[in-house]
N, CA, C and O atoms as a CHARMM CRD file, in Angstrom:
* protein
*
  360
    1    1 UNK  N    -13.23200 -11.57300  13.15900 PROA 1      0.00000
    2    1 UNK  CA   -13.23500 -11.81400  11.72700 PROA 1      0.00000
    3    1 UNK  C    -12.04000 -11.10100  11.10100 PROA 1      0.00000
    4    1 UNK  O    -11.38400 -10.27200  11.73100 PROA 1      0.00000
    5    2 UNK  N    -11.78500 -11.44300   9.86500 PROA 2      0.00000
    6    2 UNK  CA   -10.68700 -10.83800   9.11600 PROA 2      0.00000
    7    2 UNK  C    -11.22300 -10.34600   7.78000 PROA 2      0.00000
    8    2 UNK  O    -12.23200 -10.84500   7.28200 PROA 2      0.00000
    9    3 UNK  N    -10.53700  -9.36000   7.20200 PROA 3      0.00000
   10    3 UNK  CA   -10.90400  -8.83400   5.88500 PROA 3      0.00000
   11    3 UNK  C     -9.63500  -8.73700   5.04600 PROA 3      0.00000
   12    3 UNK  O     -8.58700  -8.30700   5.52700 PROA 3      0.00000
   13    4 UNK  N     -9.74800  -9.14300   3.78200 PROA 4      0.00000
   14    4 UNK  CA    -8.60300  -9.03600   2.87600 PROA 4      0.00000
   15    4 UNK  C     -9.10400  -9.02500   1.44200 PROA 4      0.00000
   16    4 UNK  O    -10.23200  -9.43000   1.16100 PROA 4      0.00000
   17    5 UNK  N     -8.24500  -8.55300   0.52900 PROA 5      0.00000
   18    5 UNK  CA    -8.61400  -8.45500  -0.87800 PROA 5      0.00000
   19    5 UNK  C     -8.76600  -9.84600  -1.49000 PROA 5      0.00000
   20    5 UNK  O     -8.00900 -10.76400  -1.17500 PROA 5      0.00000
   21    6 UNK  N     -9.75400  -9.98200  -2.36900 PROA 6      0.00000
   22    6 UNK  CA    -9.98600 -11.23600  -3.08500 PROA 6      0.00000
   23    6 UNK  C     -8.90200 -11.40300  -4.14900 PROA 6      0.00000
   24    6 UNK  O     -8.57200 -10.44000  -4.84100 PROA 6      0.00000
   25    7 UNK  N     -8.34500 -12.59700  -4.29300 PROA 7      0.00000
   26    7 UNK  CA    -7.30000 -12.82700  -5.29600 PROA 7      0.00000
   27    7 UNK  C     -7.86400 -12.90200  -6.71300 PROA 7      0.00000
   28    7 UNK  O     -7.11500 -12.78100  -7.68300 PROA 7      0.00000
   29    8 UNK  N     -9.17100 -13.09900  -6.84100 PROA 8      0.00000
   30    8 UNK  CA    -9.82600 -13.14000  -8.15600 PROA 8      0.00000
   31    8 UNK  C    -10.84700 -12.01300  -8.23300 PROA 8      0.00000
   32    8 UNK  O    -12.04400 -12.25600  -8.38300 PROA 8      0.00000
   33    9 UNK  N    -10.36300 -10.78100  -8.13000 PROA 9      0.00000
   34    9 UNK  CA   -11.29300  -9.66500  -8.00100 PROA 9      0.00000
   35    9 UNK  C    -12.21300  -9.51800  -9.20700 PROA 9      0.00000
   36    9 UNK  O    -11.81000  -9.70200 -10.35500 PROA 9      0.00000
   37   10 UNK  N    -13.46300  -9.17900  -8.90200 PROA 10     0.00000
   38   10 UNK  CA   -14.50700  -9.02100  -9.90200 PROA 10     0.00000
   39   10 UNK  C    -14.93900  -7.56500 -10.04600 PROA 10     0.00000
   40   10 UNK  O    -15.88400  -7.26500 -10.77500 PROA 10     0.00000
   41   11 UNK  N    -14.25600  -6.67100  -9.35700 PROA 11     0.00000
   42   11 UNK  CA   -14.52300  -5.23300  -9.40700 PROA 11     0.00000
   43   11 UNK  C    -13.22500  -4.53900  -9.00500 PROA 11     0.00000
   44   11 UNK  O    -12.33500  -5.17500  -8.44100 PROA 11     0.00000
   45   12 UNK  N    -13.10700  -3.23400  -9.29200 PROA 12     0.00000
   46   12 UNK  CA   -11.88700  -2.53000  -8.90000 PROA 12     0.00000
   47   12 UNK  C    -11.55200  -2.68800  -7.41000 PROA 12     0.00000
   48   12 UNK  O    -10.38300  -2.80500  -7.04300 PROA 12     0.00000
   49   13 UNK  N    -12.56700  -2.69000  -6.57100 PROA 13     0.00000
   50   13 UNK  CA   -12.37500  -2.99500  -5.15300 PROA 13     0.00000
   51   13 UNK  C    -13.19500  -4.23800  -4.84400 PROA 13     0.00000
   52   13 UNK  O    -14.41000  -4.24700  -5.04100 PROA 13     0.00000
   53   14 UNK  N    -12.54500  -5.27200  -4.36600 PROA 14     0.00000
   54   14 UNK  CA   -13.21900  -6.53600  -4.05500 PROA 14     0.00000
   55   14 UNK  C    -12.47600  -7.16600  -2.88600 PROA 14     0.00000
   56   14 UNK  O    -11.34500  -7.63100  -3.02700 PROA 14     0.00000
   57   15 UNK  N    -13.12900  -7.17500  -1.73800 PROA 15     0.00000
   58   15 UNK  CA   -12.51900  -7.80400  -0.57500 PROA 15     0.00000
   59   15 UNK  C    -13.50800  -8.74400   0.08600 PROA 15     0.00000
   60   15 UNK  O    -14.70800  -8.69800  -0.18100 PROA 15     0.00000
   61   16 UNK  N    -12.98400  -9.59600   0.95500 PROA 16     0.00000
   62   16 UNK  CA   -13.77600 -10.58900   1.67000 PROA 16     0.00000
   63   16 UNK  C    -13.74900 -10.28300   3.15800 PROA 16     0.00000
   64   16 UNK  O    -12.74500  -9.80800   3.69000 PROA 16     0.00000
   65   17 UNK  N    -14.85300 -10.55800   3.81600 PROA 17     0.00000
   66   17 UNK  CA   -14.92800 -10.48100   5.27300 PROA 17     0.00000
   67   17 UNK  C    -15.29600 -11.88200   5.74300 PROA 17     0.00000
   68   17 UNK  O    -16.32000 -12.43500   5.34200 PROA 17     0.00000
   69   18 UNK  N    -14.44900 -12.44700   6.59700 PROA 18     0.00000
   70   18 UNK  CA   -14.56100 -13.85600   6.96400 PROA 18     0.00000
   71   18 UNK  C    -14.52700 -14.01100   8.48400 PROA 18     0.00000
   72   18 UNK  O    -13.64600 -13.45700   9.14300 PROA 18     0.00000
   73   19 UNK  N    -15.47500 -14.75700   9.04100 PROA 19     0.00000
   74   19 UNK  CA   -15.40900 -14.99600  10.48600 PROA 19     0.00000
   75   19 UNK  C    -14.29600 -15.99000  10.80800 PROA 19     0.00000
   76   19 UNK  O    -13.95500 -16.84400   9.98800 PROA 19     0.00000
   77   20 UNK  N    -13.74400 -15.87100  11.99000 PROA 20     0.00000
   78   20 UNK  CA   -12.72600 -16.83600  12.42000 PROA 20     0.00000
   79   20 UNK  C    -13.36400 -18.18100  12.76300 PROA 20     0.00000
   80   20 UNK  O    -12.72400 -19.22600  12.64500 PROA 20     0.00000
   81   21 UNK  N    -14.62600 -18.14600  13.18600 PROA 21     0.00000
   82   21 UNK  CA   -15.34400 -19.38800  13.49900 PROA 21     0.00000
   83   21 UNK  C    -15.59300 -20.16300  12.20800 PROA 21     0.00000
   84   21 UNK  O    -16.05800 -19.58000  11.22800 PROA 21     0.00000
   85   22 UNK  N    -15.29700 -21.45900  12.18100 PROA 22     0.00000
   86   22 UNK  CA   -15.48500 -22.24100  10.95800 PROA 22     0.00000
   87   22 UNK  C    -16.95700 -22.59300  10.70000 PROA 22     0.00000
   88   22 UNK  O    -17.46800 -23.59600  11.19800 PROA 22     0.00000
   89   23 UNK  N    -17.61500 -21.75300   9.92200 PROA 23     0.00000
   90   23 UNK  CA   -19.00400 -21.98400   9.51800 PROA 23     0.00000
   91   23 UNK  C    -18.96300 -22.25400   8.01700 PROA 23     0.00000
   92   23 UNK  O    -18.48600 -21.40000   7.27000 PROA 23     0.00000
   93   24 UNK  N    -19.44200 -23.40400   7.54500 PROA 24     0.00000
   94   24 UNK  CA   -19.29000 -23.74000   6.13400 PROA 24     0.00000
   95   24 UNK  C    -20.05900 -22.83700   5.17200 PROA 24     0.00000
   96   24 UNK  O    -19.56500 -22.52800   4.08700 PROA 24     0.00000
   97   25 UNK  N    -21.24500 -22.41900   5.55100 PROA 25     0.00000
   98   25 UNK  CA   -22.04000 -21.57000   4.66200 PROA 25     0.00000
   99   25 UNK  C    -23.16400 -20.92700   5.46100 PROA 25     0.00000
  100   25 UNK  O    -23.44900 -21.32400   6.59100 PROA 25     0.00000
  101   26 UNK  N    -23.79600 -19.92900   4.85600 PROA 26     0.00000
  102   26 UNK  CA   -24.82700 -19.16300   5.55300 PROA 26     0.00000
  103   26 UNK  C    -25.96800 -20.05100   6.03400 PROA 26     0.00000
  104   26 UNK  O    -26.49800 -19.83900   7.12500 PROA 26     0.00000
  105   27 UNK  N    -26.34900 -21.03400   5.24000 PROA 27     0.00000
  106   27 UNK  CA   -27.47100 -21.88800   5.62500 PROA 27     0.00000
  107   27 UNK  C    -27.16000 -22.77100   6.83500 PROA 27     0.00000
  108   27 UNK  O    -28.06500 -23.39600   7.38700 PROA 27     0.00000
  109   28 UNK  N    -25.90500 -22.83000   7.25100 PROA 28     0.00000
  110   28 UNK  CA   -25.53800 -23.58400   8.45600 PROA 28     0.00000
  111   28 UNK  C    -25.66900 -22.73400   9.71900 PROA 28     0.00000
  112   28 UNK  O    -25.50500 -23.24000  10.82900 PROA 28     0.00000
  113   29 UNK  N    -25.96200 -21.45500   9.55400 PROA 29     0.00000
  114   29 UNK  CA   -26.08200 -20.56200  10.71300 PROA 29     0.00000
  115   29 UNK  C    -27.39900 -20.79500  11.44700 PROA 29     0.00000
  116   29 UNK  O    -28.40400 -21.19800  10.86300 PROA 29     0.00000
  117   30 UNK  N    -27.35400 -20.52900  12.73400 PROA 30     0.00000
  118   30 UNK  CA   -28.54100 -20.62500  13.58100 PROA 30     0.00000
  119   30 UNK  C    -28.69200 -19.29800  14.32300 PROA 30     0.00000
  120   30 UNK  O    -27.89700 -18.37600  14.14200 PROA 30     0.00000
  121   31 UNK  N    -29.71300 -19.22100  15.14900 PROA 31     0.00000
  122   31 UNK  CA   -29.93000 -18.00400  15.93800 PROA 31     0.00000
  123   31 UNK  C    -28.72400 -17.69100  16.82000 PROA 31     0.00000
  124   31 UNK  O    -28.50100 -16.53300  17.17500 PROA 31     0.00000
  125   32 UNK  N    -27.96000 -18.69500  17.17000 PROA 32     0.00000
  126   32 UNK  CA   -26.77600 -18.46500  18.00800 PROA 32     0.00000
  127   32 UNK  C    -25.68900 -17.67300  17.27500 PROA 32     0.00000
  128   32 UNK  O    -24.76400 -17.16600  17.90900 PROA 32     0.00000
  129   33 UNK  N    -25.79100 -17.56400  15.95800 PROA 33     0.00000
  130   33 UNK  CA   -24.81200 -16.82500  15.16300 PROA 33     0.00000
  131   33 UNK  C    -25.22600 -15.37000  14.91500 PROA 33     0.00000
  132   33 UNK  O    -24.54500 -14.64800  14.18700 PROA 33     0.00000
  133   34 UNK  N    -26.32700 -14.94400  15.51100 PROA 34     0.00000
  134   34 UNK  CA   -26.86500 -13.60400  15.24000 PROA 34     0.00000
  135   34 UNK  C    -25.82400 -12.50200  15.46700 PROA 34     0.00000
  136   34 UNK  O    -25.64900 -11.63400  14.61200 PROA 34     0.00000
  137   35 UNK  N    -25.15000 -12.53100  16.58500 PROA 35     0.00000
  138   35 UNK  CA   -24.16400 -11.49000  16.89800 PROA 35     0.00000
  139   35 UNK  C    -22.99700 -11.53400  15.90900 PROA 35     0.00000
  140   35 UNK  O    -22.53300 -10.48900  15.45300 PROA 35     0.00000
  141   36 UNK  N    -22.53000 -12.72000  15.58200 PROA 36     0.00000
  142   36 UNK  CA   -21.43200 -12.87300  14.63400 PROA 36     0.00000
  143   36 UNK  C    -21.80600 -12.32700  13.25800 PROA 36     0.00000
  144   36 UNK  O    -21.01400 -11.62000  12.63500 PROA 36     0.00000
  145   37 UNK  N    -23.00600 -12.65000  12.78400 PROA 37     0.00000
  146   37 UNK  CA   -23.44500 -12.17900  11.46900 PROA 37     0.00000
  147   37 UNK  C    -23.56000 -10.66100  11.44100 PROA 37     0.00000
  148   37 UNK  O    -23.18700 -10.02600  10.45400 PROA 37     0.00000
  149   38 UNK  N    -24.07000 -10.08200  12.51000 PROA 38     0.00000
  150   38 UNK  CA   -24.13500  -8.62600  12.59900 PROA 38     0.00000
  151   38 UNK  C    -22.74300  -8.01000  12.58300 PROA 38     0.00000
  152   38 UNK  O    -22.51500  -6.98200  11.94500 PROA 38     0.00000
  153   39 UNK  N    -21.82500  -8.64100  13.28400 PROA 39     0.00000
  154   39 UNK  CA   -20.44200  -8.15800  13.32500 PROA 39     0.00000
  155   39 UNK  C    -19.82000  -8.18600  11.92600 PROA 39     0.00000
  156   39 UNK  O    -19.10700  -7.25500  11.55200 PROA 39     0.00000
  157   40 UNK  N    -20.08000  -9.23500  11.15700 PROA 40     0.00000
  158   40 UNK  CA   -19.55200  -9.31600   9.78700 PROA 40     0.00000
  159   40 UNK  C    -20.02500  -8.13300   8.95400 PROA 40     0.00000
  160   40 UNK  O    -19.24500  -7.55700   8.19500 PROA 40     0.00000
  161   41 UNK  N    -21.29500  -7.76800   9.09100 PROA 41     0.00000
  162   41 UNK  CA   -21.82800  -6.63700   8.32500 PROA 41     0.00000
  163   41 UNK  C    -21.21200  -5.31400   8.76800 PROA 41     0.00000
  164   41 UNK  O    -20.91700  -4.45900   7.93300 PROA 41     0.00000
  165   42 UNK  N    -21.01800  -5.14100  10.05500 PROA 42     0.00000
  166   42 UNK  CA   -20.39200  -3.91600  10.56000 PROA 42     0.00000
  167   42 UNK  C    -18.95700  -3.80300  10.04900 PROA 42     0.00000
  168   42 UNK  O    -18.53800  -2.73100   9.61200 PROA 42     0.00000
  169   43 UNK  N    -18.20800  -4.89200  10.09900 PROA 43     0.00000
  170   43 UNK  CA   -16.82900  -4.87700   9.59900 PROA 43     0.00000
  171   43 UNK  C    -16.81700  -4.59100   8.09800 PROA 43     0.00000
  172   43 UNK  O    -15.98000  -3.82100   7.62700 PROA 43     0.00000
  173   44 UNK  N    -17.72400  -5.19500   7.34600 PROA 44     0.00000
  174   44 UNK  CA   -17.80500  -4.93500   5.90800 PROA 44     0.00000
  175   44 UNK  C    -18.02300  -3.45000   5.64600 PROA 44     0.00000
  176   44 UNK  O    -17.39200  -2.87700   4.75700 PROA 44     0.00000
  177   45 UNK  N    -18.90600  -2.82700   6.40700 PROA 45     0.00000
  178   45 UNK  CA   -19.18700  -1.40100   6.25000 PROA 45     0.00000
  179   45 UNK  C    -17.96300  -0.55900   6.60000 PROA 45     0.00000
  180   45 UNK  O    -17.63300   0.38400   5.88000 PROA 45     0.00000
  181   46 UNK  N    -17.29800  -0.88900   7.68500 PROA 46     0.00000
  182   46 UNK  CA   -16.11500  -0.13000   8.10700 PROA 46     0.00000
  183   46 UNK  C    -14.99000  -0.22100   7.07700 PROA 46     0.00000
  184   46 UNK  O    -14.35800   0.78600   6.75600 PROA 46     0.00000
  185   47 UNK  N    -14.74300  -1.41300   6.56500 PROA 47     0.00000
  186   47 UNK  CA   -13.67900  -1.58200   5.57200 PROA 47     0.00000
  187   47 UNK  C    -14.07100  -0.90300   4.26000 PROA 47     0.00000
  188   47 UNK  O    -13.21800  -0.31100   3.59900 PROA 47     0.00000
  189   48 UNK  N    -15.34000  -0.97900   3.87500 PROA 48     0.00000
  190   48 UNK  CA   -15.80000  -0.29700   2.66200 PROA 48     0.00000
  191   48 UNK  C    -15.53900   1.20700   2.76800 PROA 48     0.00000
  192   48 UNK  O    -15.10000   1.82800   1.80000 PROA 48     0.00000
  193   49 UNK  N    -15.80200   1.78200   3.91100 PROA 49     0.00000
  194   49 UNK  CA   -15.51700   3.21500   4.11900 PROA 49     0.00000
  195   49 UNK  C    -14.02700   3.49200   3.96800 PROA 49     0.00000
  196   49 UNK  O    -13.64200   4.45600   3.30700 PROA 49     0.00000
  197   50 UNK  N    -13.18900   2.65900   4.57100 PROA 50     0.00000
  198   50 UNK  CA   -11.73700   2.84600   4.48100 PROA 50     0.00000
  199   50 UNK  C    -11.23300   2.69300   3.04900 PROA 50     0.00000
  200   50 UNK  O    -10.22800   3.29600   2.67100 PROA 50     0.00000
  201   51 UNK  N    -11.93800   1.88200   2.25200 PROA 51     0.00000
  202   51 UNK  CA   -11.55800   1.66700   0.85600 PROA 51     0.00000
  203   51 UNK  C    -12.14300   2.73200  -0.07300 PROA 51     0.00000
  204   51 UNK  O    -11.94000   2.67200  -1.28500 PROA 51     0.00000
  205   52 UNK  N    -12.86300   3.70000   0.48200 PROA 52     0.00000
  206   52 UNK  CA   -13.41000   4.79700  -0.31000 PROA 52     0.00000
  207   52 UNK  C    -14.68600   4.46900  -1.05500 PROA 52     0.00000
  208   52 UNK  O    -15.00000   5.11900  -2.05200 PROA 52     0.00000
  209   53 UNK  N    -15.43100   3.47200  -0.59300 PROA 53     0.00000
  210   53 UNK  CA   -16.64400   3.04300  -1.28800 PROA 53     0.00000
  211   53 UNK  C    -17.92400   3.66400  -0.73300 PROA 53     0.00000
  212   53 UNK  O    -18.98600   3.50800  -1.33500 PROA 53     0.00000
  213   54 UNK  N    -17.85100   4.35600   0.38600 PROA 54     0.00000
  214   54 UNK  CA   -19.06300   4.81100   1.07800 PROA 54     0.00000
  215   54 UNK  C    -19.90400   5.77600   0.24400 PROA 54     0.00000
  216   54 UNK  O    -21.13100   5.68300   0.26400 PROA 54     0.00000
  217   55 UNK  N    -19.28300   6.69200  -0.48200 PROA 55     0.00000
  218   55 UNK  CA   -20.04900   7.71100  -1.20500 PROA 55     0.00000
  219   55 UNK  C    -20.80200   7.15700  -2.40900 PROA 55     0.00000
  220   55 UNK  O    -21.97600   7.47200  -2.60000 PROA 55     0.00000
  221   56 UNK  N    -20.14500   6.34000  -3.21700 PROA 56     0.00000
  222   56 UNK  CA   -20.77400   5.84700  -4.44400 PROA 56     0.00000
  223   56 UNK  C    -21.48900   4.51600  -4.28000 PROA 56     0.00000
  224   56 UNK  O    -22.30600   4.14900  -5.12500 PROA 56     0.00000
  225   57 UNK  N    -21.19700   3.79200  -3.21300 PROA 57     0.00000
  226   57 UNK  CA   -21.89900   2.54200  -2.94100 PROA 57     0.00000
  227   57 UNK  C    -21.07500   1.30400  -3.24200 PROA 57     0.00000
  228   57 UNK  O    -20.00500   1.36500  -3.84800 PROA 57     0.00000
  229   58 UNK  N    -21.61000   0.18700  -2.79900 PROA 58     0.00000
  230   58 UNK  CA   -20.93700  -1.09600  -2.95000 PROA 58     0.00000
  231   58 UNK  C    -21.97600  -2.20100  -2.79400 PROA 58     0.00000
  232   58 UNK  O    -23.09800  -1.95700  -2.35000 PROA 58     0.00000
  233   59 UNK  N    -21.59300  -3.39900  -3.16000 PROA 59     0.00000
  234   59 UNK  CA   -22.48800  -4.56000  -3.08200 PROA 59     0.00000
  235   59 UNK  C    -21.90300  -5.59700  -2.13700 PROA 59     0.00000
  236   59 UNK  O    -20.69700  -5.84500  -2.13000 PROA 59     0.00000
  237   60 UNK  N    -22.78300  -6.20000  -1.33900 PROA 60     0.00000
  238   60 UNK  CA   -22.41300  -7.32600  -0.48400 PROA 60     0.00000
  239   60 UNK  C    -22.99600  -8.59000  -1.10100 PROA 60     0.00000
  240   60 UNK  O    -24.15600  -8.60700  -1.51200 PROA 60     0.00000
  241   61 UNK  N    -22.19300  -9.64300  -1.16700 PROA 61     0.00000
  242   61 UNK  CA   -22.63500 -10.90500  -1.75900 PROA 61     0.00000
  243   61 UNK  C    -22.23700 -12.05200  -0.84000 PROA 61     0.00000
  244   61 UNK  O    -21.10700 -12.11100  -0.35400 PROA 61     0.00000
  245   62 UNK  N    -23.17900 -12.96200  -0.61000 PROA 62     0.00000
  246   62 UNK  CA   -22.88900 -14.21300   0.08800 PROA 62     0.00000
  247   62 UNK  C    -23.35300 -15.34100  -0.82700 PROA 62     0.00000
  248   62 UNK  O    -24.54700 -15.47600  -1.09300 PROA 62     0.00000
  249   63 UNK  N    -22.41900 -16.14500  -1.30400 PROA 63     0.00000
  250   63 UNK  CA   -22.76700 -17.30800  -2.10700 PROA 63     0.00000
  251   63 UNK  C    -23.02300 -18.46900  -1.15100 PROA 63     0.00000
  252   63 UNK  O    -22.21200 -18.74800  -0.26700 PROA 63     0.00000
  253   64 UNK  N    -24.15800 -19.14100  -1.33700 PROA 64     0.00000
  254   64 UNK  CA   -24.55200 -20.20500  -0.41800 PROA 64     0.00000
  255   64 UNK  C    -24.87000 -21.47100  -1.20500 PROA 64     0.00000
  256   64 UNK  O    -25.96800 -21.62500  -1.74100 PROA 64     0.00000
  257   65 UNK  N    -23.90300 -22.36500  -1.26700 PROA 65     0.00000
  258   65 UNK  CA   -24.13200 -23.64500  -1.92200 PROA 65     0.00000
  259   65 UNK  C    -23.71500 -23.69300  -3.38000 PROA 65     0.00000
  260   65 UNK  O    -23.31200 -22.69100  -3.96900 PROA 65     0.00000
  261   66 UNK  N    -23.82300 -24.87100  -3.93800 PROA 66     0.00000
  262   66 UNK  CA   -23.36400 -25.16000  -5.30100 PROA 66     0.00000
  263   66 UNK  C    -24.01300 -24.28100  -6.35300 PROA 66     0.00000
  264   66 UNK  O    -23.31400 -23.70900  -7.18900 PROA 66     0.00000
  265   67 UNK  N    -25.33400 -24.16000  -6.33400 PROA 67     0.00000
  266   67 UNK  CA   -26.01900 -23.37600  -7.36100 PROA 67     0.00000
  267   67 UNK  C    -25.68900 -21.88800  -7.29100 PROA 67     0.00000
  268   67 UNK  O    -25.89100 -21.16300  -8.26500 PROA 67     0.00000
  269   68 UNK  N    -25.19000 -21.43300  -6.16300 PROA 68     0.00000
  270   68 UNK  CA   -24.76900 -20.03600  -6.01900 PROA 68     0.00000
  271   68 UNK  C    -23.28200 -19.87100  -6.34600 PROA 68     0.00000
  272   68 UNK  O    -22.72600 -18.78200  -6.20700 PROA 68     0.00000
  273   69 UNK  N    -22.64700 -20.95800  -6.77900 PROA 69     0.00000
  274   69 UNK  CA   -21.21300 -20.97100  -7.11900 PROA 69     0.00000
  275   69 UNK  C    -20.31200 -20.75600  -5.91500 PROA 69     0.00000
  276   69 UNK  O    -19.24600 -20.15200  -6.03000 PROA 69     0.00000
  277   70 UNK  N    -20.74000 -21.25200  -4.75500 PROA 70     0.00000
  278   70 UNK  CA   -19.85800 -21.19400  -3.59200 PROA 70     0.00000
  279   70 UNK  C    -18.70700 -22.15800  -3.84200 PROA 70     0.00000
  280   70 UNK  O    -18.92700 -23.35200  -4.04600 PROA 70     0.00000
  281   71 UNK  N    -17.48900 -21.64800  -3.82800 PROA 71     0.00000
  282   71 UNK  CA   -16.32800 -22.50300  -4.10000 PROA 71     0.00000
  283   71 UNK  C    -15.47500 -22.74600  -2.85800 PROA 71     0.00000
  284   71 UNK  O    -14.71300 -23.71200  -2.80800 PROA 71     0.00000
  285   72 UNK  N    -15.59800 -21.88300  -1.86400 PROA 72     0.00000
  286   72 UNK  CA   -14.88100 -22.03700  -0.60200 PROA 72     0.00000
  287   72 UNK  C    -15.92400 -22.23200   0.48500 PROA 72     0.00000
  288   72 UNK  O    -16.73800 -21.34400   0.73700 PROA 72     0.00000
  289   73 UNK  N    -15.90400 -23.38200   1.12300 PROA 73     0.00000
  290   73 UNK  CA   -16.92500 -23.68900   2.12700 PROA 73     0.00000
  291   73 UNK  C    -16.49300 -23.24300   3.52500 PROA 73     0.00000
  292   73 UNK  O    -16.33400 -24.04100   4.44900 PROA 73     0.00000
  293   74 UNK  N    -16.31700 -21.94600   3.62600 PROA 74     0.00000
  294   74 UNK  CA   -16.14100 -21.21800   4.88800 PROA 74     0.00000
  295   74 UNK  C    -16.87700 -19.90400   4.64700 PROA 74     0.00000
  296   74 UNK  O    -16.50000 -19.13100   3.76600 PROA 74     0.00000
  297   75 UNK  N    -17.91600 -19.65400   5.41800 PROA 75     0.00000
  298   75 UNK  CA   -18.74600 -18.46900   5.23200 PROA 75     0.00000
  299   75 UNK  C    -17.89800 -17.22200   5.02500 PROA 75     0.00000
  300   75 UNK  O    -16.94000 -16.98900   5.76200 PROA 75     0.00000
  301   76 UNK  N    -18.24800 -16.42400   4.02600 PROA 76     0.00000
  302   76 UNK  CA   -17.57000 -15.15300   3.79300 PROA 76     0.00000
  303   76 UNK  C    -18.48700 -14.22000   3.01700 PROA 76     0.00000
  304   76 UNK  O    -19.36800 -14.65400   2.27500 PROA 76     0.00000
  305   77 UNK  N    -18.25600 -12.93800   3.20600 PROA 77     0.00000
  306   77 UNK  CA   -19.00300 -11.90200   2.49600 PROA 77     0.00000
  307   77 UNK  C    -18.06200 -11.26300   1.48400 PROA 77     0.00000
  308   77 UNK  O    -16.95600 -10.84800   1.83000 PROA 77     0.00000
  309   78 UNK  N    -18.50700 -11.18600   0.23300 PROA 78     0.00000
  310   78 UNK  CA   -17.78300 -10.43500  -0.78600 PROA 78     0.00000
  311   78 UNK  C    -18.27400  -8.99600  -0.72300 PROA 78     0.00000
  312   78 UNK  O    -19.47800  -8.75500  -0.63900 PROA 78     0.00000
  313   79 UNK  N    -17.36600  -8.04900  -0.76400 PROA 79     0.00000
  314   79 UNK  CA   -17.71500  -6.63100  -0.86000 PROA 79     0.00000
  315   79 UNK  C    -17.09000  -6.12600  -2.15200 PROA 79     0.00000
  316   79 UNK  O    -15.87200  -6.15700  -2.32700 PROA 79     0.00000
  317   80 UNK  N    -17.96200  -5.65300  -3.06700 PROA 80     0.00000
  318   80 UNK  CA   -17.51600  -5.21600  -4.38500 PROA 80     0.00000
  319   80 UNK  C    -17.91700  -3.77200  -4.62700 PROA 80     0.00000
  320   80 UNK  O    -19.01700  -3.35900  -4.25800 PROA 80     0.00000
  321   81 UNK  N    -17.03400  -3.00900  -5.24100 PROA 81     0.00000
  322   81 UNK  CA   -17.35100  -1.62400  -5.56100 PROA 81     0.00000
  323   81 UNK  C    -16.26900  -1.01400  -6.42700 PROA 81     0.00000
  324   81 UNK  O    -15.38200  -1.70600  -6.92700 PROA 81     0.00000
  325   82 UNK  N    -16.35900   0.29400  -6.59400 PROA 82     0.00000
  326   82 UNK  CA   -15.38100   1.00500  -7.40000 PROA 82     0.00000
  327   82 UNK  C    -15.80500   1.20800  -8.83600 PROA 82     0.00000
  328   82 UNK  O    -15.06100   1.79100  -9.62400 PROA 82     0.00000
  329   83 UNK  N    -16.98700   0.74000  -9.19000 PROA 83     0.00000
  330   83 UNK  CA   -17.56900   0.95400 -10.52300 PROA 83     0.00000
  331   83 UNK  C    -19.06200   0.68700 -10.43400 PROA 83     0.00000
  332   83 UNK  O    -19.54400   0.15000  -9.43700 PROA 83     0.00000
  333   84 UNK  N    -19.79500   1.06400 -11.48100 PROA 84     0.00000
  334   84 UNK  CA   -21.22200   0.76500 -11.54900 PROA 84     0.00000
  335   84 UNK  C    -21.37400  -0.74300 -11.74100 PROA 84     0.00000
  336   84 UNK  O    -20.86800  -1.30000 -12.71500 PROA 84     0.00000
  337   85 UNK  N    -22.06100  -1.39300 -10.82600 PROA 85     0.00000
  338   85 UNK  CA   -22.28400  -2.83400 -10.91300 PROA 85     0.00000
  339   85 UNK  C    -23.59900  -3.09400 -11.63000 PROA 85     0.00000
  340   85 UNK  O    -24.55900  -2.34200 -11.46300 PROA 85     0.00000
  341   86 UNK  N    -23.64600  -4.14500 -12.41900 PROA 86     0.00000
  342   86 UNK  CA   -24.85500  -4.45900 -13.19100 PROA 86     0.00000
  343   86 UNK  C    -25.82200  -5.29700 -12.38000 PROA 86     0.00000
  344   86 UNK  O    -25.43700  -5.98300 -11.43300 PROA 86     0.00000
  345   87 UNK  N    -27.08900  -5.22900 -12.77200 PROA 87     0.00000
  346   87 UNK  CA   -28.13000  -6.04000 -12.15200 PROA 87     0.00000
  347   87 UNK  C    -29.05200  -6.53600 -13.24000 PROA 87     0.00000
  348   87 UNK  O    -29.41600  -5.74000 -14.10600 PROA 87     0.00000
  349   88 UNK  N    -29.44800  -7.76300 -13.26000 PROA 88     0.00000
  350   88 UNK  CA   -29.10800  -8.79700 -12.28300 PROA 88     0.00000
  351   88 UNK  C    -27.72200  -9.35700 -12.54700 PROA 88     0.00000
  352   88 UNK  O    -27.25100  -9.36100 -13.68500 PROA 88     0.00000
  353   89 UNK  N    -27.06300  -9.83500 -11.48000 PROA 89     0.00000
  354   89 UNK  CA   -25.75400 -10.45800 -11.66300 PROA 89     0.00000
  355   89 UNK  C    -25.90900 -11.85500 -12.25600 PROA 89     0.00000
  356   89 UNK  O    -26.96800 -12.47200 -12.14400 PROA 89     0.00000
  357   90 UNK  N    -24.86500 -12.33800 -12.87600 PROA 90     0.00000
  358   90 UNK  CA   -24.78000 -13.70500 -13.37600 PROA 90     0.00000
  359   90 UNK  C    -25.90500 -14.10000 -14.22800 PROA 90     0.00000
  360   90 UNK  O    -25.94700 -15.23200 -14.71100 PROA 90     0.00000
């Protein structure tokens, strides 16, 4: 997988973690993707630490489908942090 900063950042720190395997969205995953999905979370955690988010926290977001505002149909995890995030989102 790869990680890079989002071009439309929604927080002071906002990056994406994306698998190299072309999976359109989370709901397309099967049990065969278990290891890959776990790897995405581990990479998200490692990059969050490198970005200085570990102490104060961060949010992971996966948009799945139209109603979730998924605009890029290649599975990816948003990692947001660097400020107090509000709840509920959107």
